[in-house]
Legacy VTK file of the C-alpha trace (Angstrom):
# vtk DataFile Version 3.0
C-alpha trace
ASCII
DATASET POLYDATA
POINTS 86 float
-28.899 -23.902 3.416
-27.853 -24.617 7.116
-24.671 -26.473 5.723
-23.821 -23.396 3.640
-23.979 -21.106 6.538
-22.133 -23.396 8.778
-19.292 -23.366 6.185
-19.159 -19.833 5.674
-19.102 -19.427 9.132
-16.219 -21.462 9.885
-14.628 -20.072 6.670
-14.749 -16.331 8.078
-13.401 -17.573 11.517
-10.553 -18.974 9.687
-9.947 -15.941 7.640
-10.262 -13.455 10.634
-8.081 -15.485 12.764
-5.453 -15.860 10.323
-5.309 -11.992 9.625
-4.782 -11.357 13.472
-1.566 -13.086 13.306
-0.503 -11.424 10.006
3.397 -10.793 9.385
5.065 -7.550 8.936
8.079 -5.684 8.669
9.177 -2.384 9.657
12.234 -0.357 9.739
13.580 2.049 12.511
16.250 3.050 14.697
16.557 1.238 18.155
15.721 3.695 21.054
16.082 1.064 24.135
17.116 -2.776 24.174
15.966 -4.551 27.114
17.769 -7.881 27.560
15.797 -8.784 30.808
12.557 -8.109 29.468
13.307 -9.695 25.801
12.068 -6.437 24.061
13.537 -3.950 21.640
11.592 -0.323 21.385
12.380 1.803 18.231
12.229 5.578 18.240
8.783 5.885 17.100
7.759 4.060 20.764
6.674 0.692 19.307
7.994 -2.240 21.423
8.590 -5.663 19.977
8.946 -8.744 21.942
11.900 -10.812 21.315
11.645 -14.275 20.947
13.060 -16.844 23.616
15.784 -18.120 21.203
16.754 -14.596 20.243
20.913 -14.245 20.407
21.701 -10.367 20.250
24.187 -9.924 17.323
25.362 -7.030 18.666
22.505 -4.511 18.273
22.929 -1.131 19.703
20.837 1.878 20.757
20.957 4.448 17.941
21.283 1.569 15.161
18.922 1.051 12.466
17.228 -2.242 11.987
14.696 -4.010 10.045
12.106 -6.121 12.515
10.019 -8.918 11.020
7.046 -9.484 13.238
3.560 -10.694 13.892
0.760 -8.689 15.452
-0.961 -10.562 18.429
-3.917 -8.527 19.942
-2.212 -5.390 20.798
1.476 -6.669 20.995
4.075 -7.272 18.467
5.882 -10.198 18.662
9.464 -10.093 16.614
10.533 -13.359 14.456
13.580 -11.397 13.227
15.870 -8.104 13.745
18.302 -7.525 11.578
20.790 -4.462 10.934
20.253 -2.419 8.052
23.234 -2.221 6.082
24.637 1.230 4.954
LINES 1 87
86 0 1 2 3 4 5 6 7 8 9 10 11 12 13 14 15 16 17 18 19 20 21 22 23 24 25 26 27 28 29 30 31 32 33 34 35 36 37 38 39 40 41 42 43 44 45 46 47 48 49 50 51 52 53 54 55 56 57 58 59 60 61 62 63 64 65 66 67 68 69 70 71 72 73 74 75 76 77 78 79 80 81 82 83 84 85
């Protein structure tokens, strides 16, 4: 019984920790880009941290983008930012 409870506790911890880093995507219009702080903010006010390796492909304020990101606590870490083609 004790081994079963320990196994279930470990399995629950793994499941919950992987949910904390779940990948998501969103589409929106850029309100601000801060190259120094390495962030992009969408018009809805959500701020995304850009990876250190991010090279801006010419993104501009007012441009519609799709952002792939992971939520870590209350922060959104972008893994990819791509312009939406019209």
